[in-house]
C-alpha positions as CSV (number, residue, x, y, z in Angstrom):
1,M,0.0,0.0,0.0
2,I,2.7,2.5,1.0
3,G,4.9,1.5,-2.1
4,F,1.9,2.0,-4.4
5,A,1.2,5.4,-2.9
6,I,4.9,6.4,-3.3
7,L,4.8,5.3,-6.9
8,L,1.7,7.3,-7.6
9,V,3.1,10.5,-6.0
10,Y,6.4,10.1,-8.0
11,I,4.5,9.6,-11.3
12,A,2.3,12.7,-10.5
13,I,5.2,14.9,-9.7
14,F,7.1,13.7,-12.8
15,A,4.2,14.4,-15.1
16,G,3.4,17.8,-13.5
17,S,7.1,18.9,-13.7
18,F,7.4,17.8,-17.3
19,L,4.3,19.8,-18.3
20,I,5.4,22.9,-16.5
21,V,8.8,22.9,-18.0
22,R,7.5,21.9,-21.4
23,F,4.8,24.6,-21.7
24,L,6.1,27.4,-19.5
25,V,9.9,27.4,-19.2
26,K,10.5,26.3,-22.7
27,K,8.3,29.1,-24.1
28,A,10.3,31.7,-22.1
29,T,13.7,30.5,-23.4
30,R,15.0,30.0,-26.9
31,D,16.5,26.6,-27.7
32,F,18.7,26.8,-30.8
33,T,18.9,23.0,-30.9
34,S,15.3,22.9,-31.9
35,L,16.1,24.8,-35.0
36,K,18.1,21.9,-36.4
37,T,16.6,20.1,-39.4
38,V,17.0,16.7,-37.8
39,T,16.7,16.3,-34.1
40,F,15.0,13.0,-33.4
41,G,17.6,10.3,-33.1
42,D,20.5,12.8,-33.2
43,E,22.5,12.4,-30.1
44,S,23.9,15.9,-30.3
45,A,20.3,17.2,-30.0
46,V,19.7,15.5,-26.7
47,T,21.3,16.9,-23.6
48,S,20.6,16.6,-19.9
49,N,17.9,19.0,-18.8
50,R,19.3,20.5,-15.6
51,T,15.9,21.6,-14.5
52,A,14.7,18.0,-14.7
53,S,17.7,16.8,-12.7
54,V,17.1,19.3,-9.9
55,V,13.4,18.6,-9.8
56,S,14.2,14.8,-9.8
57,V,16.5,15.1,-6.7
58,L,14.0,17.4,-4.9
59,T,11.2,15.0,-5.7
60,I,13.0,12.1,-4.1
61,F,13.8,14.1,-1.1
62,L,10.2,15.4,-0.8
63,I,8.8,11.8,-1.0
64,W,11.4,10.6,1.5
65,G,10.5,13.4,3.9
66,S,6.7,13.1,3.4
67,F,6.5,9.4,4.0
68,T,8.7,9.6,7.1
69,G,7.2,12.7,8.7
70,S,10.4,14.7,8.4
71,A,10.7,18.0,10.2
72,W,12.4,19.3,7.1
73,V,9.3,19.0,5.0
74,P,6.2,21.2,5.7
75,G,3.6,19.5,7.7
76,F,0.9,19.9,5.0
77,L,3.0,17.8,2.7
78,H,3.3,14.9,5.1
79,A,1.6,11.6,4.2
80,P,-1.1,10.6,6.6
81,G,0.5,9.3,9.8
82,P,-0.4,6.4,12.0
83,F,-3.0,6.8,14.7
84,V,-1.5,8.0,18.0
85,G,-3.5,8.6,21.1
86,E,-6.2,6.7,23.0
87,T,-9.0,4.7,21.7
88,S,-11.3,1.9,22.8
89,F,-13.5,-0.9,21.6
90,T,-16.1,-3.2,23.1
91,Y,-16.1,-6.9,22.7
92,T,-18.9,-9.3,23.4
93,L,-18.1,-12.4,25.3
94,E,-20.2,-15.5,25.1
95,T,-19.9,-18.4,27.6
96,A,-20.3,-22.1,26.9
97,D,-23.9,-22.0,28.1
98,G,-24.8,-19.0,25.8
99,E,-24.6,-16.2,28.4
100,R,-23.2,-12.9,27.0
101,D,-21.6,-9.9,28.5
102,D,-19.7,-6.8,27.1
103,A,-16.4,-5.4,28.2
104,T,-14.3,-2.4,26.9
105,V,-10.7,-2.5,26.0
106,F,-8.9,0.8,26.4
107,V,-6.0,1.2,24.0
108,R,-3.1,3.7,24.3
109,V,-1.0,4.0,21.1
110,V,2.3,5.8,21.4
111,D,4.3,7.5,18.6
112,F,7.4,6.1,16.9
113,G,10.3,5.9,19.3
114,E,8.3,6.6,22.5
115,E,8.4,4.1,25.4
116,V,5.3,1.9,25.8
117,E,4.1,2.1,29.4
118,K,1.4,-0.1,30.8
119,F,-1.6,1.5,32.5
120,E,-4.7,0.2,34.3
121,V,-8.4,0.9,34.2
122,D,-11.3,0.0,36.4
123,P,-12.2,-3.6,35.4
124,G,-15.9,-3.2,36.3
125,E,-18.2,-6.1,37.1
126,G,-19.7,-9.0,35.1
127,I,-18.5,-12.0,33.3
128,A,-16.3,-9.9,31.0
129,R,-14.0,-7.3,32.5
130,N,-12.5,-4.1,31.1
131,D,-8.8,-4.2,30.0
132,A,-6.0,-1.8,29.2
133,V,-3.5,-2.2,26.4
134,A,-0.5,0.0,25.5
135,M,1.2,-0.4,22.1
136,P,3.4,1.4,19.5
137,A,2.0,3.0,16.4
138,S,1.8,1.1,13.1
139,R,2.0,-2.3,14.9
140,S,-0.6,-5.0,15.8
141,T,-1.0,-6.6,19.1
142,T,-2.6,-9.7,20.5
143,I,-5.1,-9.0,23.3
144,L,-5.6,-11.7,25.9
145,F,-9.0,-10.4,26.8
146,D,-9.8,-13.2,29.3
147,K,-6.9,-12.8,31.6
148,N,-9.2,-11.1,34.1
149,D,-12.6,-12.3,32.9
150,E,-14.7,-14.7,35.0
151,A,-15.3,-16.9,31.9
152,T,-12.1,-17.8,30.0
153,R,-11.4,-19.5,26.7
154,K,-10.4,-22.6,28.6
155,D,-14.0,-22.7,29.9
156,G,-15.4,-22.5,26.4
157,A,-15.9,-18.7,26.3
158,R,-15.4,-16.9,23.1
159,V,-15.6,-13.5,21.5
160,V,-18.6,-13.2,19.2
161,A,-18.7,-9.5,18.3
162,I,-16.5,-6.3,18.2
163,D,-18.4,-3.1,18.7
164,G,-21.6,-4.9,17.9
165,T,-20.3,-6.5,14.6
166,P,-20.2,-10.3,14.6
167,I,-16.8,-11.9,14.4
168,A,-15.5,-15.4,14.1
169,P,-12.1,-17.0,13.5
170,G,-11.0,-16.2,10.0
171,D,-13.2,-13.0,9.8
172,E,-11.9,-9.5,9.7
173,V,-13.8,-6.6,11.3
174,K,-12.9,-2.9,10.7
175,T,-14.2,-0.1,12.9
176,D,-13.1,3.4,13.6
177,A,-10.7,2.0,16.2
178,G,-8.9,-0.2,13.8
179,R,-8.8,-3.7,12.3
180,F,-9.7,-6.8,14.3
181,T,-9.3,-10.5,13.7
182,L,-9.3,-13.6,16.0
183,T,-6.3,-15.8,16.4
184,D,-6.5,-19.6,16.1
185,K,-6.9,-19.8,19.9
186,G,-9.6,-17.1,20.0
187,A,-7.5,-14.1,21.2
188,I,-8.2,-10.7,19.7
189,S,-5.6,-9.4,17.2
190,F,-5.9,-5.6,17.0
191,A,-4.2,-3.1,14.6
192,P,-4.9,0.6,14.8
193,P,-5.0,2.7,11.6
194,A,-1.4,2.6,10.3
195,G,-1.5,5.6,7.9
196,L,1.1,5.9,5.1
197,Q,4.2,7.0,7.1
198,M,7.0,4.5,7.6
199,E,8.5,3.6,10.9
200,P,12.0,4.9,11.5
201,I,13.3,1.3,11.8
202,W,12.3,0.8,8.2
203,L,13.1,4.2,6.8
204,P,14.4,7.0,9.0
205,P,13.7,10.7,8.1
206,P,16.5,12.7,6.3
207,E,17.4,14.6,9.5
208,A,18.1,11.4,11.4
209,V,20.5,10.2,8.7
210,V,22.3,13.6,8.5
211,A,22.6,13.7,12.3
212,R,24.0,10.2,12.4
213,M,26.5,11.1,9.7
214,V,27.7,14.1,11.7
215,E,28.0,11.9,14.8
216,I,30.1,9.3,13.0
217,A,32.2,11.9,11.3
218,S,33.1,13.4,14.6
219,E,33.2,10.4,16.9
220,G,33.8,7.5,14.5
221,Y,32.3,4.1,14.2
222,R,33.9,0.8,15.1
223,D,37.3,2.4,16.0
224,S,37.5,4.3,12.7
225,T,36.2,7.7,11.5
226,L,33.8,8.0,8.7
227,W,36.5,9.3,6.4
228,Q,38.7,6.4,7.2
229,H,35.9,3.9,6.3
230,L,35.2,5.7,3.0
231,G,39.0,6.0,2.4
232,Y,39.6,2.3,2.7
233,S,36.7,1.5,0.3
234,L,37.9,4.2,-2.2
235,F,41.5,2.9,-2.1
236,R,40.4,-0.7,-2.7
237,V,38.3,0.4,-5.7
238,I,40.9,2.6,-7.3
239,A,43.7,-0.1,-6.8
240,G,41.6,-2.9,-8.2
241,F,40.4,-0.8,-11.1
242,F,43.9,0.4,-11.9
243,F,45.3,-3.1,-12.2
244,G,42.3,-4.3,-14.1
245,A,42.7,-1.5,-16.6
246,L,46.5,-2.0,-16.7
247,L,46.1,-5.5,-17.9
248,G,42.6,-5.4,-19.5
249,I,43.3,-2.6,-22.0
250,P,46.4,-4.2,-23.6
251,L,44.6,-7.5,-23.6
252,G,41.6,-5.9,-25.5
253,Y,43.9,-4.3,-28.0
254,A,45.6,-7.6,-28.6
255,M,42.3,-9.3,-29.2
256,G,41.2,-6.6,-31.5
257,L,44.3,-6.6,-33.6
258,S,45.3,-10.3,-33.7
259,N,43.3,-13.3,-34.8
260,W,45.5,-15.6,-32.7
261,F,45.1,-13.5,-29.5
262,R,41.4,-13.2,-30.1
263,G,41.0,-16.9,-30.6
264,W,43.1,-17.7,-27.6
265,F,41.6,-15.3,-25.0
266,E,38.1,-14.9,-26.3
267,P,36.8,-18.2,-24.6
268,I,38.3,-17.0,-21.3
269,V,37.0,-13.5,-21.5
270,E,33.5,-14.5,-22.7
271,F,33.4,-17.2,-20.0
272,M,34.4,-14.9,-17.1
273,R,32.4,-11.9,-18.3
274,P,28.9,-13.1,-17.2
275,V,30.2,-14.6,-13.9
276,P,29.2,-12.1,-11.1
277,P,32.3,-11.0,-9.1
278,L,30.4,-11.9,-5.9
279,A,30.5,-15.6,-7.0
280,L,34.3,-15.4,-6.8
281,I,34.4,-14.2,-3.2
282,P,34.6,-17.7,-1.7
283,L,37.5,-18.7,-4.0
284,V,39.3,-15.4,-3.4
285,I,39.1,-15.8,0.4
286,I,40.3,-19.4,0.1
287,W,43.2,-18.5,-2.2
288,F,44.3,-15.1,-0.9
289,G,42.7,-14.8,2.6
290,I,40.5,-12.0,4.0
291,G,43.1,-9.3,3.9
292,E,43.6,-6.4,1.5
293,T,45.2,-8.5,-1.1
294,G,42.1,-10.6,-1.6
295,K,39.8,-7.6,-1.8
296,I,42.0,-5.9,-4.4
297,I,42.3,-9.1,-6.5
298,L,38.5,-9.4,-6.4
299,L,38.1,-5.9,-7.7
300,F,40.9,-6.5,-10.3
301,L,38.9,-9.4,-11.6
302,A,35.7,-7.4,-11.6
303,S,37.2,-4.7,-13.8
304,L,39.6,-6.8,-16.0
305,W,37.0,-8.4,-18.3
306,I,35.0,-5.2,-18.7
307,M,38.1,-3.2,-19.7
308,A,39.3,-5.9,-22.1
309,I,35.9,-6.0,-23.9
310,A,35.8,-2.2,-24.0
311,A,39.2,-2.0,-25.6
312,R,38.4,-4.8,-28.0
313,A,35.2,-3.1,-29.0
314,G,37.1,0.2,-29.4
315,V,39.6,-1.3,-31.8
316,S,37.0,-3.2,-33.8
317,G,34.9,0.0,-34.1
318,V,37.6,2.1,-35.7
319,N,36.5,3.3,-39.1
320,I,38.4,1.3,-41.7
321,S,38.5,4.3,-44.1
322,K,40.7,6.1,-41.6
323,V,43.1,3.2,-41.6
324,H,43.2,3.1,-45.4
325,A,43.8,6.8,-45.5
326,A,46.7,6.5,-43.1
327,Y,48.2,3.7,-45.2
328,S,47.8,5.7,-48.4
329,L,49.8,8.5,-46.7
330,G,52.7,6.1,-46.0
331,A,52.0,5.5,-42.3
332,S,53.6,2.5,-40.6
333,K,51.8,0.0,-38.4
334,L,53.2,1.7,-35.3
335,Q,52.0,5.1,-36.5
336,I,48.5,3.7,-37.4
337,M,48.4,2.3,-33.9
338,R,49.5,5.6,-32.3
339,Y,47.6,8.1,-34.4
340,V,44.5,6.2,-35.6
341,I,43.6,3.1,-33.5
342,M,44.4,4.4,-30.0
343,P,42.6,7.8,-30.4
344,N,39.5,6.3,-32.0
345,S,39.3,3.5,-29.4
346,L,39.5,5.8,-26.4
347,P,35.7,6.7,-26.3
348,E,34.8,3.0,-25.9
349,I,37.5,2.6,-23.3
350,F,36.2,5.5,-21.2
351,T,32.7,4.1,-21.4
352,G,34.0,0.7,-20.2
353,A,36.0,2.4,-17.5
354,R,32.8,4.1,-16.2
355,V,31.0,0.7,-16.2
356,A,33.9,-1.0,-14.5
357,M,34.1,1.6,-11.8
358,G,30.5,1.1,-11.0
359,V,30.9,-2.6,-10.8
360,C,33.9,-2.2,-8.6
361,W,31.9,-0.1,-6.1
362,G,29.2,-2.7,-5.9
363,T,31.8,-5.4,-5.5
364,V,33.8,-3.7,-2.8
365,V,30.8,-3.2,-0.6
366,A,29.9,-6.9,-1.0
367,A,33.5,-7.9,-0.2
368,E,33.5,-5.8,2.9
369,L,30.3,-7.3,4.0
370,V,32.0,-10.7,4.1
371,A,35.2,-9.9,5.9
372,A,36.6,-6.4,6.7
373,S,37.4,-4.3,9.8
374,E,37.1,-1.0,7.9
375,G,35.1,0.2,5.0
376,A,31.6,1.4,4.0
377,G,30.4,-2.2,3.5
378,M,31.6,-3.1,7.0
379,M,29.6,-0.2,8.4
380,I,26.5,-1.3,6.6
381,M,26.9,-4.9,7.7
382,V,27.4,-4.2,11.3
383,A,24.7,-1.6,11.5
384,S,22.2,-3.9,9.8
385,K,22.8,-6.5,12.6
386,F,21.6,-4.0,15.2
387,Q,18.8,-2.6,13.0
388,L,20.5,0.8,12.8
389,T,18.8,1.7,9.6
390,D,20.0,5.3,9.7
391,I,23.7,4.1,9.4
392,V,22.8,1.7,6.6
393,L,21.0,4.4,4.7
394,M,23.9,6.8,5.3
395,G,26.4,4.3,3.9
396,I,24.3,3.7,0.8
397,I,23.9,7.4,0.2
398,L,27.6,8.1,0.6
399,I,28.6,5.2,-1.7
400,G,26.2,6.5,-4.3
401,V,27.4,10.1,-4.0
402,I,31.1,9.1,-4.3
403,G,30.4,6.8,-7.2
404,F,28.4,9.6,-9.0
405,G,31.3,12.0,-8.3
406,I,33.8,9.6,-9.8
407,D,31.6,9.2,-12.8
408,I,31.4,12.9,-13.3
409,L,35.2,13.2,-13.0
410,M,35.6,10.5,-15.6
411,R,33.2,12.2,-18.0
412,K,35.1,15.5,-17.5
413,A,38.4,13.7,-18.2
414,E,36.9,12.1,-21.3
415,N,35.6,15.5,-22.6
416,Y,39.1,16.9,-22.1
417,L,41.2,14.0,-23.3
418,V,38.9,12.8,-26.1
419,P,37.4,16.0,-27.6
420,W,36.9,14.2,-31.0
421,K,34.3,11.8,-29.6
422,G,31.2,11.6,-31.7
423,R,32.9,13.2,-34.7
424,S,33.6,11.3,-37.9
């Protein structure tokens, strides 16, 4: 239910933002790209809309804050929260000989994070006695109604109605107080209205994640600061990627230029390419242990095949007319390699490097989940054991931000080093 509501809100904001930008902002600005004769299918005519990017990020933040009751989001934008306060309902008890009596259960529902404290009420008189129940919001509880009744379930007594509505095992009754069912043993299962907001244990609000990040950045976590954890992960990724590219690019060039090299290495590369790096973790641990060497070798293997395939594709994709033109001008094989093949294969290599870096990030987190004393993955693993969702979410966000930052740097480097990309 909550997931469906989030999806609907996201789609509505996306559609609304698109229409606003399409019909208002675009009319107020002049887009010279639209004057091109051919735009559909032309890559140069499609650029990232910065307004859409900003609205996209704000939308995610808004949905996150709305469905967690964040103090950073205005209250009128909050999704309906769970019921908090006091309520009551009346159940009808029927004894084995058919005698009936009513009793009231007073329920006190406390908000997320508040301590549940028991309280008492006047039990009253009769076969059925009044009860008091305290419980947290968005949860269900089983009410042993007969713990103070004169007639108990062991004597054959049973609940036959809730607030006047008949109920039997397998039935569900909904009232203003909440939802009721009967357990197999006849106890009352009660759930107050849950609303659409998520519990902090499932998804904490943004301010809780930021507060936790500030706390760990200043005080550390598991004997290391936040920056040390991220530094270890970043070092492993860069080292593994470096060695993978160092061997993978020459291997890809060899496969793209030599029939023998391609025939020799292609079965190995194509066999290893679909194997998830995570499947190699047990072997890497057995062969190289759980230290830094094993993690770097795992990341090396994760990037090696991607870089080899990217370099091979770059060589194979060089326009043959350029090679013929170089030969006609008297260029040697070394000069063709230096001035034709390498420059024209660099765009594919950079694309492969971006993919490999993303795979390495995912792999290093998984490797640190298995065995590590420092790293972002270790933080996530330890925090998940203690249900510290704010630390888990903080680690995921930081990993994504760092990975996105690295990708931006690689794109900037590609634009600077390969300005001829996309040109014939």
